[in-house]
OpenMM code with the backbone's topology and positions (N, CA, C; nanometers):
from openmm import Vec3, app, unit

residues = "MET ALA LYS TYR PRO LEU MET SER PRO THR VAL ASP PHE VAL PHE LYS GLN ILE PHE ALA GLY THR TYR LYS GLY SER GLU VAL LEU LEU ILE ASP LEU LEU ASN ALA ILE LEU GLY LEU LYS GLU ASP GLU LYS ILE LYS GLU ILE THR TYR LEU ASN PRO TYR ASN ASP LYS VAL LYS LEU SER SER VAL GLY MET PHE TYR SER PRO LEU LYS VAL SER".split()
positions = [
    Vec3(-4.4857, 2.0341, 2.2392),
    Vec3(-4.4110, 1.8760, 2.2332),
    Vec3(-4.3663, 1.8195, 2.0394),
    Vec3(-4.2798, 1.8477, 1.9986),
    Vec3(-4.2495, 1.7601, 1.8913),
    Vec3(-4.3114, 1.6584, 1.8907),
    Vec3(-4.3560, 1.6362, 1.7319),
    Vec3(-4.4914, 1.5340, 1.7249),
    Vec3(-4.3524, 1.3873, 1.7137),
    Vec3(-4.2246, 1.4465, 1.6720),
    Vec3(-4.1289, 1.3646, 1.6043),
    Vec3(-3.9877, 1.4051, 1.7163),
    Vec3(-3.9441, 1.3675, 1.7778),
    Vec3(-3.8172, 1.3919, 1.8617),
    Vec3(-3.7119, 1.4289, 1.7613),
    Vec3(-3.6201, 1.5525, 1.7912),
    Vec3(-3.5802, 1.5743, 1.6546),
    Vec3(-3.4484, 1.5446, 1.6856),
    Vec3(-3.3379, 1.5541, 1.6082),
    Vec3(-3.1349, 1.4435, 1.6242),
    Vec3(-3.1282, 1.6070, 1.6413),
    Vec3(-3.0460, 1.5869, 1.7191),
    Vec3(-2.9156, 1.6574, 1.7761),
    Vec3(-2.8367, 1.6651, 1.6713),
    Vec3(-2.7789, 1.8444, 1.5835),
    Vec3(-2.7015, 1.8327, 1.5337),
    Vec3(-2.5469, 1.7864, 1.5357),
    Vec3(-2.5025, 1.7344, 1.6855),
    Vec3(-2.3772, 1.7363, 1.6925),
    Vec3(-2.3506, 1.5591, 1.6648),
    Vec3(-2.4619, 1.4769, 1.6076),
    Vec3(-2.4655, 1.4163, 1.4876),
    Vec3(-2.3776, 1.3496, 1.3818),
    Vec3(-2.3073, 1.3217, 1.3019),
    Vec3(-2.2440, 1.3650, 1.1947),
    Vec3(-2.3442, 1.3905, 1.1037),
    Vec3(-2.4286, 1.3229, 1.0731),
    Vec3(-2.5178, 1.2670, 0.9843),
    Vec3(-2.5993, 1.4063, 1.0022),
    Vec3(-2.6646, 1.4409, 1.0593),
    Vec3(-2.7487, 1.5729, 1.1055),
    Vec3(-2.6615, 1.6831, 1.0450),
    Vec3(-2.5439, 1.7105, 1.0984),
    Vec3(-2.4543, 1.7707, 1.0942),
    Vec3(-2.4051, 1.7732, 0.9303),
    Vec3(-2.3800, 1.6726, 0.8557),
    Vec3(-2.4206, 1.7061, 0.7046),
    Vec3(-2.4675, 1.7414, 0.6331),
    Vec3(-2.6409, 1.6869, 0.6772),
    Vec3(-2.7380, 1.7218, 0.6209),
    Vec3(-2.7734, 1.8190, 0.6300),
    Vec3(-2.7393, 1.9422, 0.7396),
    Vec3(-2.7826, 2.1044, 0.7283),
    Vec3(-2.6915, 2.2222, 0.6885),
    Vec3(-2.5109, 2.1435, 0.7043),
    Vec3(-2.4953, 2.2086, 0.6357),
    Vec3(-2.3919, 2.2134, 0.5237),
    Vec3(-2.4290, 2.0531, 0.4810),
    Vec3(-2.3681, 2.0003, 0.3191),
    Vec3(-2.4337, 1.9556, 0.2352),
    Vec3(-2.6211, 2.0039, 0.3028),
    Vec3(-2.6979, 1.9084, 0.1955),
    Vec3(-2.7297, 1.9758, 0.1134),
    Vec3(-2.7889, 1.8818, 0.0033),
    Vec3(-2.8665, 1.9395, -0.0981),
    Vec3(-2.9769, 2.0327, -0.0893),
    Vec3(-2.9803, 2.0805, 0.0028),
    Vec3(-3.1082, 2.1810, 0.0610),
    Vec3(-3.0187, 2.3066, 0.0228),
    Vec3(-3.0850, 2.3978, -0.0934),
    Vec3(-2.9629, 2.5321, -0.1654),
    Vec3(-2.9584, 2.6271, -0.0079),
    Vec3(-3.0204, 2.6201, 0.0827),
    Vec3(-2.9725, 2.7283, 0.2106),
    Vec3(-2.8506, 2.6443, 0.3077),
    Vec3(-2.8121, 2.5319, 0.2613),
    Vec3(-2.7232, 2.4942, 0.3480),
    Vec3(-2.5529, 2.5600, 0.3303),
    Vec3(-2.5553, 2.5819, 0.1718),
    Vec3(-2.4084, 2.6425, 0.1828),
    Vec3(-2.3895, 2.8168, 0.2518),
    Vec3(-2.5429, 2.8562, 0.2402),
    Vec3(-2.5693, 3.0362, 0.3414),
    Vec3(-2.5299, 2.9491, 0.4753),
    Vec3(-2.5738, 2.8657, 0.5663),
    Vec3(-2.5604, 2.8059, 0.6925),
    Vec3(-2.4238, 2.7732, 0.7198),
    Vec3(-2.3523, 2.7239, 0.6631),
    Vec3(-2.2123, 2.6498, 0.6903),
    Vec3(-2.1466, 2.7987, 0.6517),
    Vec3(-2.1683, 2.8880, 0.5766),
    Vec3(-2.0542, 3.0384, 0.5665),
    Vec3(-2.0955, 3.1228, 0.6896),
    Vec3(-2.2515, 3.0628, 0.7497),
    Vec3(-2.2790, 3.1972, 0.8259),
    Vec3(-2.1853, 3.1300, 1.0096),
    Vec3(-2.1852, 2.9786, 0.9915),
    Vec3(-2.1534, 2.9542, 1.1042),
    Vec3(-1.9615, 2.9218, 1.1222),
    Vec3(-1.9410, 2.9001, 0.9970),
    Vec3(-1.8033, 2.9044, 1.0278),
    Vec3(-1.7316, 3.1076, 1.0170),
    Vec3(-1.7937, 3.1875, 0.9733),
    Vec3(-1.8103, 3.2816, 0.9913),
    Vec3(-1.8078, 3.3254, 1.1471),
    Vec3(-1.9292, 3.2667, 1.1922),
    Vec3(-1.9480, 3.3246, 1.3770),
    Vec3(-1.8206, 3.2570, 1.5057),
    Vec3(-1.8096, 3.1439, 1.4275),
    Vec3(-1.6837, 3.0286, 1.4807),
    Vec3(-1.5552, 3.1221, 1.4838),
    Vec3(-1.4867, 3.1784, 1.3640),
    Vec3(-1.3611, 3.2115, 1.3295),
    Vec3(-1.3648, 3.3473, 1.3489),
    Vec3(-1.4583, 3.4284, 1.3764),
    Vec3(-1.5004, 3.6088, 1.4559),
    Vec3(-1.4280, 3.6682, 1.4033),
    Vec3(-1.4248, 3.6609, 1.2385),
    Vec3(-1.3598, 3.7169, 1.1291),
    Vec3(-1.4112, 3.8507, 1.1383),
    Vec3(-1.3048, 3.9877, 1.0996),
    Vec3(-1.3860, 4.0944, 1.0750),
    Vec3(-1.4671, 4.1298, 0.9661),
    Vec3(-1.5598, 4.1895, 0.9281),
    Vec3(-1.5944, 4.2040, 0.8184),
    Vec3(-1.5663, 4.1545, 0.6764),
    Vec3(-1.4464, 4.2450, 0.6622),
    Vec3(-1.3806, 4.2399, 0.4803),
    Vec3(-1.3189, 4.1065, 0.5271),
    Vec3(-1.2843, 4.0450, 0.6030),
    Vec3(-1.2076, 3.9070, 0.6357),
    Vec3(-1.3396, 3.7987, 0.5810),
    Vec3(-1.4405, 3.8194, 0.6338),
    Vec3(-1.5323, 3.7038, 0.6326),
    Vec3(-1.5151, 3.6438, 0.4990),
    Vec3(-1.5960, 3.5235, 0.5343),
    Vec3(-1.6187, 3.4304, 0.4257),
    Vec3(-1.7390, 3.4627, 0.3237),
    Vec3(-1.6908, 3.4459, 0.2073),
    Vec3(-1.8130, 3.5006, 0.1116),
    Vec3(-1.8651, 3.3598, 0.0226),
    Vec3(-1.7719, 3.2611, 0.0105),
    Vec3(-1.8640, 3.1878, -0.1064),
    Vec3(-1.7634, 3.0399, -0.0781),
    Vec3(-1.7584, 2.9302, -0.0515),
    Vec3(-1.7701, 2.8187, -0.0018),
    Vec3(-1.7186, 2.6501, -0.1384),
    Vec3(-1.6311, 2.5790, -0.1363),
    Vec3(-1.6651, 2.4827, -0.2716),
    Vec3(-1.6384, 2.3971, -0.1794),
    Vec3(-1.7363, 2.2618, -0.2048),
    Vec3(-1.7544, 2.1101, -0.1239),
    Vec3(-1.6491, 2.0469, -0.2210),
    Vec3(-1.5781, 1.9775, -0.1876),
    Vec3(-1.4346, 1.8912, -0.1895),
    Vec3(-1.5410, 1.7670, -0.1978),
    Vec3(-1.5075, 1.6399, -0.2233),
    Vec3(-1.5262, 1.4711, -0.1912),
    Vec3(-1.5179, 1.4517, -0.0744),
    Vec3(-1.5096, 1.4567, 0.0219),
    Vec3(-1.4966, 1.3869, 0.1912),
    Vec3(-1.4427, 1.2743, 0.1638),
    Vec3(-1.4499, 1.1443, 0.0920),
    Vec3(-1.4108, 1.0401, 0.0692),
    Vec3(-1.2926, 1.0143, -0.0522),
    Vec3(-1.2298, 0.9024, 0.0441),
    Vec3(-1.1377, 0.8378, -0.0661),
    Vec3(-1.1628, 0.7762, -0.1304),
    Vec3(-1.0898, 0.7490, -0.2498),
    Vec3(-1.1323, 0.6994, -0.3898),
    Vec3(-1.0448, 0.5247, -0.3080),
    Vec3(-1.1158, 0.4342, -0.3396),
    Vec3(-1.0648, 0.3028, -0.3529),
    Vec3(-1.0629, 0.2247, -0.4079),
    Vec3(-0.9346, 0.0837, -0.4425),
    Vec3(-0.9022, 0.0587, -0.5380),
    Vec3(-0.8940, -0.0686, -0.4789),
    Vec3(-0.9664, -0.1552, -0.5679),
    Vec3(-0.9887, -0.3125, -0.5347),
    Vec3(-0.8797, -0.3969, -0.5703),
    Vec3(-0.8308, -0.4736, -0.4520),
    Vec3(-0.6997, -0.6005, -0.5258),
    Vec3(-0.7515, -0.7349, -0.5490),
    Vec3(-0.8253, -0.7346, -0.6898),
    Vec3(-0.9070, -0.8385, -0.7047),
    Vec3(-0.8366, -0.9891, -0.6544),
    Vec3(-0.7190, -0.9866, -0.6760),
    Vec3(-0.6737, -1.1204, -0.6093),
    Vec3(-0.6807, -1.1796, -0.4816),
    Vec3(-0.6600, -1.0195, -0.4115),
    Vec3(-0.6961, -1.1327, -0.2390),
    Vec3(-0.8306, -1.0346, -0.1784),
    Vec3(-0.9098, -1.0254, -0.2882),
    Vec3(-1.0271, -0.8885, -0.2293),
    Vec3(-1.0423, -0.8131, -0.1206),
    Vec3(-0.9136, -0.7272, -0.0905),
    Vec3(-0.9100, -0.5750, -0.0264),
    Vec3(-0.9224, -0.4798, -0.1345),
    Vec3(-0.9362, -0.3521, 0.0134),
    Vec3(-1.0037, -0.2568, -0.0798),
    Vec3(-0.8206, -0.1144, -0.0145),
    Vec3(-0.8287, -0.0646, -0.0808),
    Vec3(-0.6832, 0.0276, -0.0564),
    Vec3(-0.6722, 0.2007, -0.1106),
    Vec3(-0.6422, 0.2790, -0.0273),
    Vec3(-0.6730, 0.4162, -0.0573),
    Vec3(-0.5467, 0.4610, -0.1441),
    Vec3(-0.5518, 0.4823, -0.2198),
    Vec3(-0.3658, 0.5069, -0.3147),
    Vec3(-0.3556, 0.6681, -0.2665),
    Vec3(-0.2341, 0.6901, -0.2215),
    Vec3(-0.1977, 0.8184, -0.1853),
    Vec3(-0.1637, 0.9335, -0.3077),
    Vec3(-0.2307, 1.0066, -0.3201),
    Vec3(-0.2205, 1.1397, -0.4001),
    Vec3(-0.0768, 1.2552, -0.3518),
    Vec3(0.0125, 1.2173, -0.4164),
    Vec3(0.1365, 1.3478, -0.4220),
    Vec3(0.1198, 1.4141, -0.5576),
    Vec3(0.1612, 1.5752, -0.5011),
    Vec3(0.0917, 1.6784, -0.5766),
    Vec3(0.3109, 1.7002, -0.5946),
] * unit.nanometer
topology = app.Topology()
chain = topology.addChain("A")
for resn in residues:
    res = topology.addResidue(resn, chain)
    for name in ("N", "CA", "C"):
        topology.addAtom(name, app.Element.getBySymbol(name[0]), res)
């Protein structure tokens, strides 16, 4: 038995550390996971990914002390 209990990868924080962490192999693990889940043929498989910022930029309304997320329209 492990000296310390392992955390489940179904926990959001743990999942992010495994598949999007600073560990060099995280990108490879995420690509393998996505290819396995999606069941892509060899010529359709994901070979490269780009991580995007998952957090919205928030702006503080100083007069009322509230935060809001501005809409980005393309």
